[in-house]
C-alpha positions in Angstrom: -23.3 18.4 9.4 -19.6 19.2 9.6 -18.9 17.6 6.3 -21.8 19.4 4.8 -20.1 22.8 5.4 -17.5 21.8 2.9 -19.6 22.2 -0.3 -18.9 24.7 -2.9 -16.2 27.2 -2.5 -13.3 25.9 -4.5 -10.8 27.6 -2.1 -12.2 25.3 0.8 -11.9 22.0 -1.0 -8.3 21.0 -0.5 -8.7 21.3 3.2 -12.2 20.3 3.4 -11.1 17.0 1.7 -9.4 16.2 4.9 -12.1 17.4 7.2 -14.4 14.8 6.2 -12.1 12.1 7.9 -12.8 13.8 11.1 -16.0 12.1 11.5 -14.1 8.8 11.9 -12.1 9.8 15.0 -13.3 11.4 18.4 -10.3 13.4 18.6 -10.9 14.7 15.0 -14.3 15.7 16.3 -13.0 17.7 19.2 -10.5 19.4 17.1 -13.1 20.2 14.5 -15.1 21.8 17.3 -12.2 24.0 18.4 -11.6 25.0 14.8 -15.3 26.0 14.3 -15.1 28.2 17.4 -12.0 29.8 16.0 -13.9 30.3 12.8 -16.6 32.2 14.6 -14.0 34.2 16.6 -11.8 35.0 13.5 -14.8 36.2 11.4 -15.4 38.6 14.3 -13.1 41.3 16.0 -10.9 39.1 18.0 -8.8 38.3 15.0 -9.2 41.2 12.4 -7.4 41.1 9.1 -4.8 43.5 10.2 -3.6 41.3 12.9 -3.0 38.4 10.2 -1.1 40.2 7.6 2.2 39.5 9.3 3.6 36.5 11.0 2.5 36.4 14.5 3.5 33.8 17.1 2.1 33.4 20.9 4.0 31.1 22.7 4.0 29.5 26.2 3.2 26.1 27.7 -0.1 25.0 27.0 -1.0 28.1 24.7 -1.5 27.9 21.0 0.5 29.7 18.3 -0.6 31.0 15.2 1.6 31.7 12.1 1.0 33.0 8.8 3.7 33.6 6.3 1.9 36.0 3.9 -1.6 37.5 3.4 -3.8 35.1 1.5 -1.8 32.0 2.5 -2.6 29.2 4.9 -2.7 30.3 8.5 -1.3 27.5 10.9 -2.6 26.9 14.2 -0.1 24.9 16.3 -0.4 23.5 19.7 2.7 22.5 21.8 1.9 18.8 22.1 0.2 18.2 18.6 -1.0 20.2 15.6 -4.4 20.9 15.0 -6.4 19.6 11.8 -6.9 21.6 8.6 -10.2 23.2 9.5 -8.3 25.5 11.8 -6.2 26.5 8.6 -9.3 27.2 6.7 -10.7 29.3 9.6 -7.5 31.4 9.3 -7.5 31.6 5.7 -10.9 32.5 5.3 -10.7 35.1 8.0 -7.7 36.7 6.1 -9.0 36.6 2.7 -12.9 37.4 2.8 -14.5 40.6 2.8 -16.1 41.9 6.1 -19.6 41.0 5.2 -18.6 37.6 4.2 -16.5 37.1 7.4 -19.7 38.1 9.3 -21.6 35.3 7.6 -18.7 32.9 8.2 -18.5 33.9 11.9 -22.5 33.1 12.3 -22.1 29.7 10.4 -19.0 28.8 12.3 -20.6 29.5 15.7 -23.9 27.9 14.9 -22.2 24.8 13.6 -20.0 24.8 16.8 -23.1 24.9 19.1 -24.8 22.4 16.9 -21.8 19.9 17.3 -21.9 20.4 21.1 -25.5 19.5 20.9 -25.0 16.6 18.5 -22.1 15.2 20.9 -24.6 15.3 23.9 -26.6 12.5 22.3 -25.5 9.1 23.0 -24.0 7.4 20.0 -22.1 4.4 19.0 -18.6 4.6 20.3 -15.8 5.1 17.9 -12.2 4.6 18.4 -10.1 7.4 19.4 -6.6 8.3 18.1 -4.2 7.1 20.6 -2.1 9.7 22.4 1.4 10.7 21.0 3.1 8.6 23.4 1.7 5.6 21.9 3.1 6.6 18.3 5.8 3.9 17.6 9.4 5.0 18.3 11.3 2.4 16.3 10.9 3.0 12.6 14.3 2.3 11.1 16.8 4.6 10.1 16.2 7.7 7.6 18.5 10.5 7.1 16.9 12.8 4.6 18.9 16.0 4.3 16.9 19.4 4.3 17.7 23.0 3.9 15.1 24.1 6.6 15.7 25.0 10.2 17.9 22.0 11.8 15.3 21.8 14.6 12.7 20.3 12.3 14.9 17.7 10.7 14.2 14.8 13.4 10.3 15.3 12.8 11.0 15.3 9.1 13.0 12.0 9.1 10.2 10.6 11.2 7.7 11.5 8.7 9.7 10.0 6.0 10.1 6.8 7.7 6.5 6.5 8.4 5.9 7.4 4.7 8.1 4.5 3.8 6.1 2.1 5.9 2.7 3.6 4.5 1.5 4.8 7.8 0.2 7.9 6.0 -1.8 9.7 8.5 0.9 9.4 11.1 3.3 10.6 8.6 1.1 13.7 7.7 1.3 14.8 11.2 4.9 14.7 11.4 5.2 16.9 8.1 2.5 19.1 9.4 4.3 19.7 12.6 7.6 20.7 10.5 5.6 23.1 8.4 3.8 24.6 11.4 7.2 25.2 13.0 8.5 26.8 9.8 5.9 27.7 7.4 8.5 28.6 4.7 9.9 24.9 4.7 9.1 23.9 1.2 9.9 20.2 1.5 7.7 19.7 4.6 4.7 20.5 2.2 6.1 17.9 -0.3 6.0 15.4 2.6 2.2 16.4 3.2 1.5 15.9 -0.6 3.3 12.4 -0.7 0.8 11.3 2.2 -1.8 11.4 -0.5 -0.2 9.5 -3.2 -0.8 6.0 -1.8 1.7 4.1 -4.2 1.1 0.4 -4.2 -2.0 0.7 -2.0 -4.9 2.5 -3.8 -5.6 5.0 -6.3 -5.8 8.5 -4.7 -9.3 9.7 -4.2 -10.6 13.2 -5.4 -10.0 14.5 -1.9 -6.4 13.2 -2.0 -5.9 15.0 -5.2 -7.3 18.2 -4.1 -5.3 18.2 -0.9 -2.1 17.2 -2.7 -2.4 19.8 -5.3 -2.9 22.4 -2.4 0.0 21.3 -0.3 2.3 21.1 -3.7 1.1 25.0 -4.4 2.1 25.7 -0.7 5.6 24.1 -1.4 5.8 26.1 -4.6 5.3 29.3 -2.5 7.4 28.5 0.5 10.9 30.1 0.0 13.1 27.7 1.8 14.1 25.1 -0.7 17.3 23.7 -2.2 17.6 22.8 -5.8 17.5 19.3 -4.8 14.2 19.8 -2.8 12.8 22.0 -5.5 13.4 18.8 -7.8 11.5 16.5 -5.6 8.5 18.9 -5.6 8.7 19.2 -9.3 8.7 15.6 -9.7 5.6 15.0 -7.7 3.7 17.8 -9.6 3.9 15.4 -12.6 1.6 13.0 -10.9 -1.0 15.6 -9.2 -1.2 18.1 -12.0 -4.2 17.6 -14.2 -4.7 14.2 -12.6 -7.6 12.0 -14.1 -8.3 8.6 -12.7 -8.6 7.0 -15.7 -5.1 8.0 -16.5 -3.6 7.0 -13.3 -0.8 4.6 -14.9 0.3 7.5 -17.2 0.5 10.0 -14.2 2.6 7.3 -12.3 4.9 7.1 -15.1 5.4 10.6 -15.5 6.5 10.7 -11.8 8.7 7.7 -12.0 10.3 9.5 -15.1 10.7 12.8 -13.1 12.2 10.8 -10.1 14.7 9.2 -12.6 15.9 12.4 -13.3 16.3 13.4 -9.6 18.0 10.0 -8.8 20.4 10.6 -11.8 21.3 14.2 -10.8 21.8 13.4 -7.0 23.3 10.0 -7.2 24.6 10.4 -3.8 21.1 11.0 -2.2 19.9 7.7 -0.8 16.3 8.9 -0.6 16.0 9.8 -4.2 17.2 6.2 -5.2 14.9 4.6 -2.7 11.9 6.9 -3.8 12.8 6.2 -7.6 12.6 2.4 -7.0 9.3 2.8 -5.4 8.0 5.1 -8.1 9.0 2.3 -10.7 6.8 -0.2 -8.7 3.8 2.1 -8.7 4.3 2.7 -12.5 4.5 -1.1 -13.2 2.1 -2.0 -16.0 -0.3 -4.6 -14.8 0.5 -7.2 -17.5 4.1 -6.9 -17.9 5.0 -10.6 -17.7 8.7 -9.6 -18.2 8.6 -7.7 -14.8 10.8 -4.8 -16.2 10.1 -2.4 -13.5 10.1 -4.9 -10.5 13.6 -6.1 -11.8 14.8 -2.7 -12.2 13.8 -1.5 -8.8 15.3 -4.6 -7.2 18.3 -3.8 -9.1 18.6 -0.5 -7.4 17.5 -1.7 -3.9 19.7 -4.8 -3.5 23.0 -3.1 -3.1 21.5 -0.4 -0.9 20.0 -3.1 1.3 23.5 -4.3 2.2 24.9 -0.7 3.0 21.7 0.3 4.7 20.1 -2.8 6.4 18.2 -0.8 8.7 16.4 1.5 6.3 12.6 1.0 6.1 11.8 1.9 2.6 14.6 -0.4 1.1 13.5 -3.6 2.8 9.9 -2.8 2.2 10.2 -2.1 -1.5 12.3 -5.2 -1.9 9.3 -7.2 -0.8 7.0 -5.6 -3.2 9.4 -5.9 -6.1 9.8 -9.6 -5.4 6.3 -10.2 -4.9 5.9 -12.5 -7.8 6.6 -16.4 -8.4 10.0 -15.7 -10.2 11.7 -13.3 -7.8 9.8 -14.3 -4.5 12.9 -16.3 -2.9 15.3 -13.2 -3.4 12.8 -11.2 -1.4 13.2 -13.5 1.7 16.0 -11.6 3.2 14.1 -8.3 3.1 10.9 -9.8 4.4 12.6 -11.3 7.5 14.5 -7.9 8.3 11.6 -5.5 7.6 9.4 -6.6 10.5 12.4 -6.1 12.8 13.1 -2.5 11.4 9.6 -1.2 12.3 8.2 -3.7 15.0 5.5 -1.6 15.9 4.0 -0.7 12.5 1.2 -2.8 11.4 2.1 -2.6 7.6 5.5 -3.3 8.3 4.8 -6.7 10.4 2.2 -7.6 7.7 4.5 -7.1 4.5 6.9 -10.0 5.1 3.7 -12.3 4.6 3.6 -11.5 1.1 6.9 -13.3 0.3 5.9 -16.0 2.8 2.6 -16.6 1.0 4.5 -16.8 -2.3 6.8 -19.5 -1.0 4.1 -21.5 0.9 5.7 -20.7 4.4 2.3 -20.9 6.2 3.6 -20.7 9.8 5.8 -17.8 9.0 2.8 -16.2 7.2 0.5 -16.7 10.1 2.9 -15.4 12.7 3.6 -12.2 10.6 -0.2 -11.5 10.5 -1.0 -12.3 14.2 1.7 -9.7 14.9 0.2 -7.2 12.3 -3.4 -7.6 13.4 -2.1 -7.1 17.2 -0.3 -4.0 16.3 -3.3 -2.7 14.5 -5.5 -3.2 17.4 -3.1 -2.0 20.0 -2.5 1.3 18.1 -6.4 2.0 18.0 -8.3 2.3 15.0 -8.4 5.9 14.4 -6.6 5.6 11.1 -9.1 2.9 10.1 -9.3 -0.8 10.3 -7.8 -1.5 6.7 -4.5 -2.9 8.4 -6.4 -5.2 10.6 -8.8 -6.5 7.7 -6.0 -7.0 5.4 -3.9 -9.0 8.1 -7.2 -11.0 8.7 -7.4 -11.9 4.9 -4.0 -13.2 5.0 -4.6 -15.2 8.2 -7.8 -16.8 6.9 -6.0 -18.0 3.7 -3.0 -19.3 5.6 -5.3 -21.1 8.1 -7.1 -22.9 5.2 -3.9 -23.9 3.6 -2.8 -25.7 7.0 -6.1 -27.5 7.7 -7.1 -25.1 10.4 -10.6 -24.5 9.2 -12.2 -23.6 12.5 -9.9 -20.8 12.9 -10.5 -19.5 9.4 -14.1 -19.6 10.2 -13.4 -17.4 13.3 -11.8 -15.0 11.2 -14.9 -14.7 8.9 -17.1 -14.2 12.2 -14.9 -11.5 13.3 -14.7 -9.8 10.2 -18.5 -9.2 10.5 -18.1 -7.2 13.7 -16.0 -4.5 11.3 -18.0 -1.7 10.2 -17.5 0.1 6.7 -17.0 3.2 8.7 -14.0 1.8 10.7 -12.1 1.8 7.4 -10.1 4.9 6.4 -12.2 6.7 3.6 -9.2 6.9 1.6 -9.9 3.4 0.7 -13.5 3.3 -0.2 -13.9 0.1 -1.8 -11.8 -2.0 0.6 -14.4 -2.8 3.3 -17.0 -4.2 0.8 -14.4 -6.2 -1.1 -12.8 -8.0 1.7 -16.2 -8.6 3.4 -17.4 -10.6 0.2 -14.0 -12.3 0.0 -13.9 -13.7 3.6 -17.0 -16.2 3.2 -16.5 -16.8 -0.5 -12.9 -18.0 0.1 -13.9 -20.2 3.1 -16.7 -21.8 1.3 -14.6 -22.6 -1.8 -11.6 -23.8 0.0 -13.5 -25.9 2.3 -15.5 -27.2 -0.5 -18.9 -26.3 1.1 -20.6 -25.9 -2.1 -24.0 -25.5 -0.7 -22.7 -22.5 1.3 -20.9 -21.2 -1.6 -24.0 -21.4 -3.8 -26.1 -19.4 -1.1 -23.9 -16.6 -0.3 -25.5 -13.2 -0.3 -23.8 -10.2 -1.8 -22.4 -7.2 0.3 -25.2 -4.8 -0.1 -24.0 -1.8 -2.5 -20.6 -3.4 -2.3 -19.6 -2.6 -6.0 -18.1 -4.9 -8.8 -15.3 -6.4 -7.2 -17.4 -7.2 -4.2 -20.2 -8.8 -6.3 -17.6 -10.8 -8.5 -16.1 -12.4 -5.4 -19.6 -13.6 -4.3 -20.5 -14.7 -7.9 -17.3 -16.7 -8.2 -18.5 -18.8 -5.2 -21.9 -19.1 -6.7 -20.6 -20.2 -10.1 -18.0 -22.7 -8.6 -20.6 -24.0 -6.1 -23.1 -24.5 -9.0 -20.4 -26.5 -11.0 -19.7 -29.0 -8.3 -23.7 -29.4 -7.5 -24.3 -29.6 -11.2 -26.8 -26.7 -11.1 -27.1 -25.1 -14.3 -29.8 -22.9 -13.4 -27.5 -21.3 -10.5 -24.8 -21.0 -12.9 -26.6 -19.1 -15.4 -28.0 -16.9 -12.7 -24.5 -16.0 -11.7 -23.4 -15.2 -15.2 -26.5 -13.0 -15.7 -25.5 -11.0 -12.6 -22.2 -10.6 -13.7 -23.2 -9.4 -17.2 -25.7 -6.9 -15.2 -22.5 -4.9 -14.1 -22.0 -3.9 -17.8 -24.3 -1.2 -18.6 -24.9 0.6 -22.0 -21.8 0.2 -24.3 -19.3 -0.2 -21.6 -17.2 -3.4 -21.9 -17.7 -6.5 -20.0 -15.4 -6.9 -17.1 -12.1 -8.7 -17.8 -11.2 -8.9 -14.0 -9.5 -12.2 -13.1 -12.9 -13.2 -11.1 -15.0 -12.3 -14.1 -12.8 -14.6 -16.3 -13.0 -17.5 -13.7 -16.9 -17.2 -13.3 -17.4 -17.4 -16.9 -15.2 -20.4 -17.2 -17.0 -22.0 -14.3 -20.3 -21.4 -16.0 -19.0 -23.0 -19.3 -17.8 -26.1 -17.3 -21.3 -26.5 -15.8 -22.9 -26.2 -19.1 -20.6 -29.1 -20.2 -18.2 -27.0 -22.3 -14.9 -28.0 -20.9 -13.0 -26.7 -24.0 -14.1 -23.2 -23.6 -13.6 -23.1 -19.9 -10.2 -24.1 -20.5 -9.5 -21.9 -23.2 -10.7 -18.9 -20.8 -8.4 -20.2 -17.7 -5.1 -21.2 -19.7 -4.0 -17.8 -20.4 -4.8 -16.5 -17.0 -2.9 -19.4 -15.6 0.2 -18.6 -17.7 0.0 -15.0 -16.8 -0.3 -15.7 -12.9 2.9 -18.0 -13.2 4.8 -15.2 -14.3 3.5 -12.3 -12.4 1.6 -13.9 -9.7 -2.0 -14.1 -8.7 -3.4 -12.1 -5.7 -2.0 -13.6 -2.6 -5.5 -14.5 -1.0 -6.7 -15.9 -4.5 -7.1 -19.4 -5.7 -4.8 -20.1 -8.6 -6.4 -20.3 -12.1 -4.5 -23.2 -12.9 -5.6 -25.0 -9.8 -9.2 -24.5 -11.1 -8.2 -25.9 -14.4 -6.7 -28.8 -12.7 -10.1 -29.5 -10.7 -12.1 -29.2 -13.9 -9.8 -31.7 -15.7 -9.9 -34.1 -12.6 -13.8 -33.8 -12.5 -13.8 -34.6 -16.1 -12.0 -37.8 -15.7 -8.7 -36.4 -17.2 -6.2 -37.5 -14.4 -3.0 -37.2 -16.5 -3.7 -33.6 -17.6 -5.1 -32.7 -14.1 -1.8 -34.0 -12.5 0.3 -32.0 -14.8 -1.8 -28.8 -14.0 -1.5 -29.5 -10.2 2.2 -30.1 -10.3 2.6 -26.7 -12.2 0.2 -25.0 -9.7 2.5 -26.2 -6.8 5.5 -24.9 -8.5 4.2 -21.3 -8.7 2.2 -21.5 -5.5 3.6 -24.1 -3.2 1.9 -25.9 -0.3 -1.5 -25.2 -1.3 -4.0 -27.5 0.7 -6.4 -28.4 -2.3 -3.8 -28.4 -4.9 -1.9 -31.1 -2.7 -5.3 -33.0 -2.2 -5.9 -32.9 -6.0 -2.5 -33.9 -6.9 -2.8 -37.0 -4.5 -6.1 -37.9 -6.1 -4.8 -37.7 -9.6 -1.6 -39.5 -8.8 -3.6 -42.4 -7.2 -5.8 -42.7 -10.1 -2.8 -43.0 -12.4 -1.2 -45.6 -10.1 1.6 -43.4 -9.1 1.7 -44.2 -5.6 5.1 -42.8 -4.4 4.4 -39.6 -6.1 1.0 -39.5 -4.2 2.9 -40.5 -0.9 5.3 -37.6 -1.4 2.6 -35.0 -1.8 0.7 -36.6 1.2 3.7 -36.2 3.5 3.9 -32.6 2.4 0.3 -32.1 3.2 0.6 -33.8 6.7 3.8 -31.7 7.5 1.7 -28.6 6.6 -1.5 -29.8 8.6 -0.1 -30.8 12.0 -2.8 -28.6 13.8 -5.6 -29.4 11.6 -9.2 -29.2 12.8 -12.8 -29.3 11.7 -13.5 -30.8 8.3 -10.0 -30.6 7.2 -9.4 -33.8 9.4 -12.1 -35.6 7.4 -10.2 -34.4 4.1 -6.8 -35.8 5.4 -8.4 -39.1 6.7 -9.7 -39.6 3.4 -6.5 -38.8 1.6 -4.8 -41.4 3.8 -7.1 -44.1 3.1 -6.6 -43.3 -0.9 -2.9 -43.4 -0.7 -2.1 -46.9 -0.7 1.7 -47.0 -0.6 3.3 -47.4 2.7 4.3 -44.4 4.5 6.0 -43.5 8.0 3.7 -42.6 10.9 3.3 -38.9 10.4 0.6 -37.7 12.6 -1.6 -34.7 13.2 -3.5 -33.8 16.2 -6.9 -32.3 16.0 -8.0 -30.6 19.0 -10.5 -32.6 20.7 -10.5 -35.1 17.9 -8.7 -38.2 16.4 -5.3 -38.7 15.2 -4.7 -39.1 11.6 
């Protein structure tokens, strides 16, 4: 009902875009009720237009303050402990702008909505996670010193917002920037900070609501009078992204912003934050198929010397990880990875990010430890900001468990994932839930070689193309191993059904791999190899998704199944070079080496596998025992323990 109020008036849209997120938080719902009651009051006689024409502050412990800089601009409602949400702003703005007849109607709607929300709240419903108190907000975020021209009293909150922004905790960062703006409505750079929280660089493309909100906040920044030339340059640069934004042109907008930030960084070479935000902008503007890694290398070149001088800066360490998140540069990101979690040890994303490097390097124990900590932090902080941090950590956990033979623990992750609801995820990431819910069981089925399970997986209802493709990849690979041409053809038909009218067929990694497995099932190895080879070469340079199966490993599997052991071994060895310590790549290399009589090489891979799998469980123990039997060369007694099971 609340969301339905935000329908047509264009002046409402930037703020109403945020109001939609209230339905995911009990605190947000309460603040919305308060805001709607104010709407009723503001539309009536308690807050006439004349009383809002000039700034007006009401102070006192436990009392609220209302500030409005100029007629027609946003009125900010402030609480001593925390700021209210944007609906209160809309209430103030509407009361100041609209004619008396319209305000009377607004008063009636507001009062009716307020009463309806109280009635709705009286009906028992499924509990939702509430926002934790301010005392639960993490206090250790690293060292940030962003010079601002506004009142000195707001600098600590602003720096806190920037630190949170650097760790991608956007909802918390927004509250910090909002507090600065509420205390000083003419502080232009505070509105820049609010707008930056809607950019979501390296996480996801902004939603229409993000664009509306960000544009409105930049307009407020333009109107605010307190800004230095340097701050005006930051605001102008961000306009390059938001102004005239079209989702289809995301990369062009990101490149425009990066170019503008290059100018800021060059104009203010002593401004540390300008250099750091420019490096981030380069990463966000990285063309997806640039195998030369021009932008990541340039960003790393900026950040590396800064890291030596500012080892406690959250953005520097964080963006080094992103820059080095590829096979060519992963080793150079190790120091940043190990430092970042110590810089912001209570931030879920900061605890998770090192695992991107650990996964690239095949350091599964470090990967698991990193994501267990991230998952715990996400759960301890409450899920008011959404379950995306928890789900992302769980993806990496499942993958790392599978590479270390801890199959039962991987299954437990898949089971737990089913308890997370789509509404638990931040609405700013609308496709995430369906995509990960499809990937969890698909990855489990493929990695554990449960081909019957793979072939029978059900797609997520209304999950979208990426979600369906994850399921269809499991179907296609399962069909190939079971020699089920009908199932393979069905998978291809469902893939093609995603293409409507004259639109182009999907060129995603998963779509290419599905077609390759269908070709293989049909007995057309040559065409399957032709599809996978370019993908494998690309992944060797820029990297695969960290929780994906390498295309080259799929190619090696096809060759091994076709009796081409030598060619398969070559592909497995290249896979282990770009994606080291993968469970099934090691198993495949052992089998291929044994078939070629290369027993010492098989033994070497077997030792590596055992070292990774000291805590193997479930069907992984059987796989390891089988590999031991196949490996005929002598080896030292390296043992693993399966809980409640035999030693291998």
